[in-house]
C-alpha positions as CSV (number, residue, x, y, z in Angstrom):
1,M,-14.8,-0.6,14.1
2,D,-16.4,2.2,12.1
3,K,-15.6,5.9,11.5
4,L,-17.8,7.1,14.3
5,L,-16.2,4.8,16.9
6,Y,-12.7,5.9,15.6
7,K,-13.7,9.6,16.1
8,K,-15.1,8.8,19.6
9,N,-11.7,7.3,20.6
10,I,-9.5,9.7,18.7
11,N,-7.7,11.1,21.8
12,E,-6.4,7.6,22.4
13,H,-4.9,7.6,19.0
14,L,-3.5,11.1,19.3
15,V,-1.6,10.1,22.4
16,L,0.2,7.4,20.4
17,R,0.8,9.8,17.6
18,E,2.3,12.4,19.8
19,N,4.7,9.9,21.4
20,S,5.7,8.3,18.1
21,L,6.5,11.6,16.3
22,K,9.1,12.4,19.1
23,D,11.0,9.1,18.5
24,E,14.5,9.7,17.2
25,N,14.5,6.2,15.7
26,R,11.8,7.2,13.2
27,L,12.9,6.9,9.6
28,Q,13.5,10.0,7.5
29,F,12.7,8.8,3.9
30,H,10.3,6.0,4.5
31,L,6.5,6.0,5.2
32,M,5.6,4.9,8.8
33,P,2.5,4.8,11.0
34,N,2.1,7.9,13.1
35,G,1.1,6.0,16.2
36,G,0.1,2.4,15.9
37,W,0.9,-0.6,13.7
38,L,1.6,-0.7,9.9
39,N,2.0,-3.7,7.7
40,D,1.0,-4.7,4.1
41,P,0.8,-2.0,1.4
42,N,-2.6,-2.1,-0.2
43,G,-4.6,-0.7,-3.1
44,L,-1.7,1.0,-4.9
45,F,-2.6,3.0,-8.0
46,S,-2.0,6.4,-9.6
47,L,-4.7,8.6,-11.2
48,S,-4.6,12.3,-12.3
49,K,-0.8,12.4,-11.4
50,I,-1.4,11.4,-7.8
51,N,0.0,8.1,-6.4
52,H,-2.2,6.5,-3.7
53,I,-0.5,4.3,-1.1
54,Y,-2.9,2.5,1.3
55,Y,-1.6,0.1,4.0
56,Q,-2.8,-2.2,6.8
57,Y,-3.2,0.0,9.8
58,S,-4.1,-0.4,13.5
59,P,-4.4,3.1,14.9
60,F,-4.8,2.3,18.6
61,T,-2.2,-0.3,19.3
62,T,1.4,-1.4,18.3
63,K,0.3,-5.0,18.6
64,W,-1.6,-7.1,16.0
65,G,-5.1,-5.6,16.2
66,L,-8.2,-4.6,14.3
67,K,-7.2,-3.7,10.8
68,C,-8.1,-0.5,8.8
69,W,-6.6,0.9,5.7
70,G,-4.3,3.9,6.2
71,H,-3.6,6.3,3.3
72,Y,-0.8,8.4,1.9
73,T,-0.7,10.3,-1.3
74,T,2.2,11.8,-3.3
75,K,2.8,13.5,-6.7
76,D,6.5,13.3,-6.7
77,W,7.6,10.6,-4.2
78,I,9.3,13.3,-2.1
79,N,6.4,15.2,-0.7
80,Y,3.6,13.2,0.9
81,K,0.2,13.8,2.5
82,E,-1.2,11.6,5.2
83,E,-4.9,11.3,4.4
84,E,-7.8,10.4,6.6
85,I,-8.2,6.6,7.3
86,F,-9.7,5.2,4.1
87,L,-11.3,1.9,5.0
88,F,-12.8,0.6,8.3
89,P,-14.1,-2.9,9.1
90,D,-17.7,-1.7,9.6
91,S,-19.9,-4.3,7.7
92,I,-21.1,-7.8,8.2
93,F,-18.6,-8.9,5.7
94,D,-15.4,-7.5,7.3
95,K,-16.2,-6.8,11.0
96,D,-13.0,-8.4,12.3
97,G,-10.7,-6.7,9.9
98,A,-10.4,-5.0,6.5
99,Y,-7.5,-7.1,5.4
100,S,-5.2,-6.7,2.4
101,G,-6.3,-6.1,-1.2
102,S,-5.5,-4.1,-4.3
103,A,-6.9,-1.5,-6.8
104,F,-7.7,-1.8,-10.5
105,V,-8.3,1.4,-12.4
106,E,-10.3,1.5,-15.6
107,N,-12.2,4.3,-17.3
108,N,-11.2,6.6,-14.4
109,E,-13.0,4.4,-11.9
110,I,-11.0,2.7,-9.1
111,N,-12.1,-0.8,-8.3
112,F,-10.9,-2.0,-4.9
113,F,-10.9,-5.6,-3.9
114,Y,-9.9,-6.8,-0.4
115,T,-10.4,-9.5,2.1
116,G,-12.9,-9.1,4.9
117,N,-12.1,-11.1,7.9
118,I,-14.7,-12.8,10.2
119,K,-13.7,-14.9,13.2
120,Y,-16.2,-17.0,15.1
121,I,-16.0,-16.9,18.8
122,D,-18.9,-19.1,19.9
123,K,-16.6,-22.1,20.6
124,D,-12.9,-23.1,20.2
125,Y,-11.7,-23.3,16.5
126,D,-8.4,-23.9,14.9
127,Y,-9.1,-21.0,12.5
128,I,-7.4,-23.0,9.7
129,L,-10.1,-25.6,8.7
130,E,-12.9,-23.9,10.6
131,G,-14.0,-20.8,12.5
132,R,-13.2,-18.1,9.9
133,E,-14.8,-16.3,7.0
134,Q,-12.5,-14.9,4.3
135,N,-14.8,-12.7,2.2
136,T,-13.6,-11.1,-1.0
137,I,-15.2,-7.6,-1.0
138,K,-15.4,-4.9,-3.7
139,I,-15.8,-1.2,-3.4
140,T,-15.5,1.5,-6.2
141,S,-14.4,5.1,-6.1
142,K,-13.8,8.0,-8.4
143,D,-11.2,9.7,-6.4
144,G,-9.6,7.2,-3.9
145,F,-11.2,9.0,-0.9
146,V,-15.0,8.3,-1.1
147,Y,-16.2,4.9,-2.0
148,S,-19.4,2.9,-2.8
149,D,-21.2,0.4,-0.6
150,K,-19.3,-2.8,0.1
151,K,-20.3,-5.7,-2.2
152,L,-19.6,-9.3,-1.4
153,I,-17.9,-10.9,-4.4
154,L,-16.7,-14.3,-3.1
155,S,-17.1,-16.1,0.2
156,N,-16.0,-19.4,1.7
157,N,-18.5,-21.4,-0.4
158,D,-17.0,-20.0,-3.6
159,Y,-13.5,-21.3,-3.0
160,P,-12.5,-24.9,-4.1
161,K,-13.5,-27.6,-1.6
162,N,-9.9,-28.5,-0.9
163,M,-9.1,-25.1,0.4
164,S,-8.7,-24.2,4.1
165,K,-10.3,-21.1,5.6
166,H,-7.1,-19.2,4.5
167,V,-7.9,-17.6,1.2
168,R,-7.1,-13.9,0.9
169,D,-5.3,-10.9,-0.7
170,P,-7.0,-10.4,-4.1
171,K,-5.2,-8.8,-7.0
172,I,-6.8,-8.0,-10.4
173,I,-5.2,-8.1,-13.8
174,K,-6.7,-7.6,-17.3
175,F,-5.5,-9.8,-20.1
176,E,-7.0,-10.3,-23.5
177,N,-10.2,-8.4,-22.6
178,K,-10.9,-10.6,-19.5
179,Y,-10.4,-9.8,-15.9
180,Y,-8.6,-12.2,-13.6
181,M,-8.5,-12.2,-9.8
182,I,-5.5,-13.9,-8.0
183,L,-5.9,-15.0,-4.4
184,G,-3.4,-16.5,-2.0
185,A,-4.5,-19.8,-0.5
186,R,-3.7,-22.7,1.8
187,T,-5.1,-26.1,1.0
188,V,-6.6,-28.5,3.6
189,D,-3.3,-30.5,3.4
190,N,-1.2,-27.4,4.0
191,Q,0.1,-26.6,0.5
192,G,0.4,-23.1,-0.6
193,C,-1.1,-22.0,-3.9
194,A,-2.6,-19.2,-5.9
195,L,-6.2,-19.4,-7.0
196,I,-7.3,-17.6,-10.2
197,Y,-10.9,-16.4,-10.9
198,I,-12.2,-15.0,-14.2
199,S,-14.7,-12.3,-14.9
200,H,-16.2,-10.3,-17.8
201,D,-17.5,-7.4,-15.7
202,L,-15.5,-7.1,-12.5
203,D,-18.6,-8.1,-10.5
204,N,-19.1,-11.8,-11.2
205,F,-16.2,-14.1,-10.8
206,N,-15.9,-17.8,-11.5
207,Y,-13.2,-20.2,-10.5
208,H,-10.7,-20.6,-13.3
209,M,-7.5,-22.4,-12.2
210,C,-4.9,-22.9,-9.5
211,I,-1.1,-22.4,-9.6
212,K,0.9,-24.5,-7.3
213,S,4.3,-26.2,-7.1
214,N,5.4,-29.8,-6.8
215,E,8.3,-28.5,-4.5
216,N,7.9,-27.5,-0.9
217,L,7.1,-23.8,-1.2
218,G,5.3,-23.2,2.0
219,Y,1.9,-24.0,3.5
220,M,0.3,-20.6,2.5
221,W,1.1,-18.2,-0.3
222,E,0.2,-14.7,0.9
223,C,-0.1,-11.5,-1.2
224,P,0.1,-12.9,-4.7
225,D,0.9,-10.5,-7.5
226,L,0.6,-11.9,-11.0
227,F,1.7,-9.8,-14.0
228,I,3.1,-10.0,-17.5
229,Q,6.1,-7.8,-18.4
230,D,8.3,-8.0,-21.5
231,N,6.1,-11.0,-22.7
232,E,7.0,-13.0,-19.6
233,W,4.7,-14.0,-16.7
234,F,5.8,-13.6,-13.1
235,L,4.0,-14.4,-9.8
236,I,5.3,-12.7,-6.7
237,F,4.2,-14.2,-3.5
238,C,5.1,-14.7,0.2
239,P,5.5,-18.4,1.1
240,Q,4.9,-19.1,4.7
241,F,7.2,-21.7,6.3
242,I,9.6,-23.3,3.9
243,S,11.1,-25.7,6.5
244,N,14.1,-26.9,4.5
245,N,15.4,-23.4,3.7
246,I,17.8,-22.1,6.4
247,Q,17.7,-18.7,4.7
248,N,14.0,-18.6,5.6
249,D,12.5,-17.5,2.3
250,K,9.8,-14.9,3.0
251,C,9.3,-13.2,-0.4
252,A,9.8,-14.9,-3.7
253,Y,8.6,-15.1,-7.3
254,L,8.0,-17.6,-10.0
255,N,8.9,-17.1,-13.7
256,L,6.0,-18.9,-15.5
257,S,5.0,-20.2,-18.9
258,L,1.3,-19.4,-18.5
259,N,-1.7,-19.9,-20.8
260,L,-4.8,-18.5,-19.1
261,K,-7.1,-19.5,-21.9
262,E,-6.0,-23.1,-21.8
263,K,-5.6,-23.1,-18.1
264,T,-2.1,-24.5,-18.3
265,Y,1.2,-23.4,-16.8
266,S,4.8,-24.5,-16.0
267,I,7.2,-23.1,-13.6
268,N,10.5,-22.1,-15.2
269,S,12.3,-20.8,-12.1
270,Y,11.9,-19.9,-8.5
271,N,13.8,-16.9,-7.1
272,L,13.9,-14.7,-4.0
273,L,12.6,-11.2,-4.6
274,D,14.5,-9.9,-1.6
275,Y,17.4,-11.5,0.3
276,G,17.2,-9.4,3.4
277,F,15.6,-9.9,6.8
278,D,12.7,-7.4,6.5
279,F,10.7,-7.5,3.3
280,Y,7.2,-8.9,3.0
281,A,3.8,-8.5,1.3
282,P,4.9,-6.4,-1.7
283,Q,2.5,-5.0,-4.2
284,S,3.2,-3.6,-7.7
285,Y,1.2,-1.4,-10.1
286,I,1.7,0.4,-13.4
287,D,1.9,4.1,-12.8
288,E,1.1,6.9,-15.2
289,N,4.7,6.8,-16.6
290,S,4.2,3.2,-17.6
291,R,6.5,1.9,-15.0
292,R,5.9,-1.0,-12.7
293,V,6.3,0.4,-9.2
294,L,6.8,-2.0,-6.3
295,I,6.4,-1.2,-2.5
296,G,6.7,-3.7,0.3
297,W,6.2,-3.9,4.0
298,M,9.6,-3.3,5.6
299,G,8.9,-5.8,8.4
300,M,8.0,-9.4,8.9
301,P,5.1,-11.4,10.5
302,D,7.7,-12.7,13.0
303,S,9.2,-9.4,13.8
304,K,9.1,-9.7,17.6
305,Y,12.6,-8.2,17.7
306,L,11.0,-4.7,17.4
307,D,8.8,-5.1,20.4
308,V,11.3,-3.6,22.9
309,V,12.3,-0.8,20.5
310,E,9.4,0.7,18.6
311,N,6.5,-0.5,20.7
312,K,7.6,1.5,23.6
313,N,7.5,4.6,21.4
314,D,3.9,3.8,20.2
315,W,4.7,3.0,16.6
316,I,5.9,-0.1,14.7
317,H,7.0,-1.0,11.1
318,A,7.5,1.0,7.9
319,L,7.1,0.6,4.1
320,S,10.1,0.1,1.8
321,I,11.2,2.8,-0.6
322,P,9.3,2.7,-3.9
323,K,11.2,0.7,-6.6
324,E,10.9,0.2,-10.3
325,I,10.7,-3.4,-11.7
326,T,12.5,-4.3,-14.9
327,I,13.2,-7.7,-16.4
328,K,16.5,-9.1,-17.5
329,N,17.5,-12.7,-18.3
330,H,14.0,-13.9,-17.1
331,K,14.6,-12.3,-13.7
332,I,13.1,-9.4,-11.8
333,L,15.4,-6.4,-11.2
334,Q,14.6,-3.7,-8.7
335,Q,16.0,-0.1,-8.5
336,P,14.9,2.9,-6.4
337,L,12.6,5.2,-8.4
338,K,14.6,7.9,-10.1
339,E,12.6,10.5,-8.3
340,L,14.4,9.5,-5.1
341,N,17.6,11.1,-6.5
342,N,16.0,14.4,-5.5
343,L,16.6,13.4,-1.9
344,R,20.4,13.9,-2.5
345,D,21.7,16.9,-0.6
346,K,25.5,17.1,-0.2
347,K,28.2,15.1,-1.9
348,I,30.7,14.0,0.8
349,S,33.6,11.6,1.5
350,L,33.6,8.4,3.5
351,E,35.3,10.2,6.3
352,E,32.6,12.9,6.5
353,C,29.8,10.4,6.7
354,S,29.8,10.0,10.5
355,E,28.3,13.5,10.8
356,Y,25.0,12.4,9.1
357,K,22.2,10.0,9.9
358,T,21.2,9.1,6.3
359,F,23.1,8.6,3.1
360,E,23.3,7.0,-0.4
361,L,26.5,5.2,-1.2
362,N,27.2,4.0,-4.7
363,I,30.2,1.7,-5.2
364,F,31.7,0.5,-8.5
365,D,35.0,-0.9,-9.9
366,I,34.9,-3.5,-7.2
367,V,37.4,-6.3,-6.6
368,D,36.3,-7.2,-3.1
369,I,34.5,-5.5,-0.3
370,D,35.1,-5.3,3.4
371,L,32.9,-2.5,4.7
372,Q,31.8,-1.5,8.2
373,I,28.9,1.0,8.6
374,G,28.7,1.4,12.3
375,E,27.8,-2.1,13.6
376,I,26.9,-3.3,10.1
377,S,29.3,-5.5,8.3
378,I,29.3,-6.0,4.5
379,T,31.8,-8.2,2.7
380,F,32.3,-9.8,-0.7
381,N,35.1,-12.3,-1.5
382,N,35.3,-15.7,-3.2
383,N,32.0,-15.0,-4.9
384,L,30.2,-14.8,-1.6
385,F,28.3,-11.6,-0.5
386,S,27.6,-11.3,3.2
387,L,25.6,-8.9,5.3
388,D,26.1,-9.2,9.1
389,L,23.5,-7.5,11.3
390,S,24.2,-9.5,14.5
391,K,25.4,-6.5,16.4
392,C,22.5,-4.2,15.4
393,G,20.0,-5.0,18.2
394,M,17.6,-6.8,16.0
395,L,18.0,-10.6,16.8
396,R,19.1,-10.9,13.2
397,E,22.4,-12.5,12.2
398,I,23.9,-13.1,8.7
399,K,22.6,-13.2,5.2
400,T,24.7,-14.6,2.3
401,I,24.3,-14.6,-1.5
402,E,26.5,-16.4,-4.0
403,I,27.3,-14.0,-6.8
404,D,29.6,-14.6,-9.8
405,K,30.8,-11.0,-10.0
406,L,30.1,-7.9,-8.0
407,K,29.7,-5.1,-10.5
408,N,28.2,-2.4,-8.4
409,L,26.5,-1.7,-5.1
410,K,24.0,0.9,-4.0
411,I,23.3,1.3,-0.3
412,L,20.5,3.5,1.1
413,K,21.0,4.0,4.8
414,D,18.1,5.6,6.9
415,T,18.1,6.1,10.6
416,T,17.0,2.5,11.4
417,S,17.1,0.7,8.0
418,I,19.5,-0.3,5.3
419,E,18.5,-1.2,1.7
420,I,21.2,-2.7,-0.5
421,F,21.0,-3.1,-4.3
422,I,23.5,-5.3,-6.0
423,N,24.4,-5.3,-9.7
424,D,21.7,-2.8,-10.8
425,G,19.1,-4.5,-8.6
426,E,19.7,-8.1,-9.6
427,F,19.9,-8.8,-5.8
428,V,18.2,-6.7,-3.1
429,L,18.4,-6.9,0.7
430,T,16.0,-4.9,2.8
431,N,16.6,-4.6,6.5
432,R,15.8,-2.8,9.7
433,C,18.7,-2.2,12.0
434,Y,19.3,-0.5,15.3
435,N,22.3,0.4,17.5
436,T,24.3,1.6,14.6
437,N,26.0,4.8,13.5
438,T,27.2,6.0,10.1
439,I,31.0,5.8,10.7
440,I,32.3,4.0,7.6
441,K,35.5,2.0,7.7
442,T,37.1,-0.1,4.9
443,N,40.4,-1.5,3.8
444,S,39.0,-2.2,0.3
445,K,39.8,-0.2,-2.8
446,F,36.9,1.0,-5.0
447,K,35.4,4.0,-6.6
448,Y,32.3,5.6,-5.1
449,S,29.9,8.4,-4.8
450,L,28.4,9.3,-1.5
451,F,25.4,11.7,-0.9
452,T,23.7,12.8,2.3
453,L,19.9,12.5,2.0
454,K,17.1,14.8,2.9
455,K,13.9,13.8,4.6
456,F,10.5,13.1,3.0
457,N,8.3,16.1,3.5
458,I,5.1,14.7,5.1
459,Q,2.0,16.7,5.8
460,Y,0.4,14.9,8.7
461,Y,-3.3,14.4,9.2
462,Y,-4.7,15.3,12.6
463,E,-8.3,14.6,13.2
464,K,-9.9,16.7,15.9
């Protein structure tokens, strides 16, 4: 698909858009597609006090389809502008999809790297060991709206011989005056790993090393995000299919001892990044306030449970709220960006909450918790935190976390989502949920503050 074909079929997209914007289940303080499908956040960066948020986007269908890059911008994380579609799969390197990627800003130039997907259809393929091209492509831009010609950086022949045809999702970091590209990969014997390439000019990359685990951490590591913060290395990734884990890990991270010069590493710990049902493919970047900002897809590759709800209203999926990453005791903590406090409207009591669709509830001085929010059940006793969504129309059941002490709890409730932050973001649960109201019931004693929340102000883009 190219831009001309998109414009030719724009009325088809506008029908989806019109239907989706009428849906009462749309979220009020999250970014969503306005007609069509959304998944991974891509190419996050800030420049000239503008934050750019790109995302995987199918504008003509709510099913898995041809992938473009949609685009939002914001200066304050409250007011947003939906921009024109940024990236189309319109070259010989990406004709079957402009897949996920990232942005690296240097000297006021934005360097985008992404995966161009090619699928052969001349005969039957398994699309694992054969039948697919996963091309790493580079484009550059001065403003995040207009970009250079597409340049092929790496193709199947440039990946190690023991890799399958699943190598994708490039992320760039700079360390000690060298550039490193991290790619998620699947070996021919079905082991997930992260490939690292090295460059001196952001154009020519050579294979450098591979990070993998001796434990069963899935057959594919998607959306790797390698970074150093507070002198510690972390690798966020999405392991596909960890068969021995009944909690079904979908987004995790490694704390690493990593020496890029010597090509050595050891894994210090493995942790979940999010303990909820609906968080995948996150990406982080350093903003102009020197914060590491993280945004994820508030959905899952297996999210068939939304088909009967959002598909019929011509939109599906959303992005998580933006969060700030900090490090404590060798672990990643996440908290909502402080700018989101500007969404607070009225301070109310628990009894008044039923009159509103969205709220922020902060709980502290906790002994135990037995809390009902509509059909959502949240409990904590005997060091076990539990979230029960089995009655929320999502084919989701119960998540549990063992916690030594529950110090505080922040709950952000949107129309069809709930995001929970435990102990200043030490544990986070991100979830979509339907068939629920905001009637709060509890027999527990605790101190709290409760605020109603305003909507994001979004200026929509309509292409005529």
